[in-house]
C-alpha positions, 0 to 999 in steps of 0.5 A: 453470512455475507457472500458476494451477492449480499455485499454487492447489494449493500454497496448498491444502496450507497450508490447513486450512479452507475457508471457503465464501463468495461467490467468491473464497472464503477458505482461511484461511491465515495471512500468515506461511506465505503470505509464506514461500511467496511468497519460495520462488516469487519466483525461479521462472518464473510464467505471469502470463497464466494468473492469475485473480482469481475463485478465492480470496482467498489466490491473489489476494493472493499474486500481489502478494507474489510480484512484490514479492519477485521480481527482476522489473525495477522498471518491470515491477513498476509495470505489473503493480501498475497492473493488479493493484490494479484487482482488489483487494478490500481494503487488505490487497492493497496493504499486503502487496505494499508490504512485500514490495518491497526496502528499497533501491530506485530512488527516482526510479522509485518517485516517478514510479510513485507519482505515476502511481498517484494519478491512477488511477480505481481506489481501491486503485491510488491507495492504493498510490501513497500507501503507496509514498510513505510507505515511500520518499519521506519525508525525500527531495527528492521529498516536497515536490512529491509532497505537492502531488499529494494529493487533499485531498478524497478520499472513499474510506475506505481511500484517505483513511486512507492519506493520513492515515497518510502525513501522520502519518509526515511529521509524525513524520519530516519535520516542517518539510516537513509543516508547510509543506504543512499551512499551505497545503493545504485537507485535508478535515476527516475526513482531518485528524482521522484524521491527528491520531489516528494521530499521537497513537496513535504510541509514537514521538511525545512527549506534548508533540508529541501535544498540539501535533498537535491544532492540525492537527485543525481547518480553518484 
């Protein structure tokens, strides 16, 4: 069984440099070997009750990645992430966990989990709700009703950036639903501006559509 000490020791093997900072410190392990280790541990029995969030960054980060790759039932994953992201130190915890989840997944379960996360008082839990929707719910039956749950006046930077990213993807992939939402929402000016910036930075958007997107930059 893998516990905190064993997992930490496996990470230390990958680290060539210890960065002394306030706890949790950094081992400076690149993300690719970290993901490779997570995949190799995804089928092992892990004692999650021993896991700590005050040792080093990589130990914290890899926990979410392992769970994403694991065969743990989806509902158990959602419960794990509800607690896990309360301890997140930055956006990388959220995005690294999200990309480790399977491509094929129960969309009804994703939809319910993402909705629940949006009401959390913890900002990185809320961010996870938006990036889940970004990955799985665009071009599905769940998108129109999910859009109505967006906190249009969100003030936490890494959360409203996730909203901007999500809406930019909606513009690119589901324009009709996107425009229907934008006609009636009171999205904050800063989120609109970040959204349009992401649209205009995308290589998947034509020059004509980049110009068209400017109309969504200002408040109606």
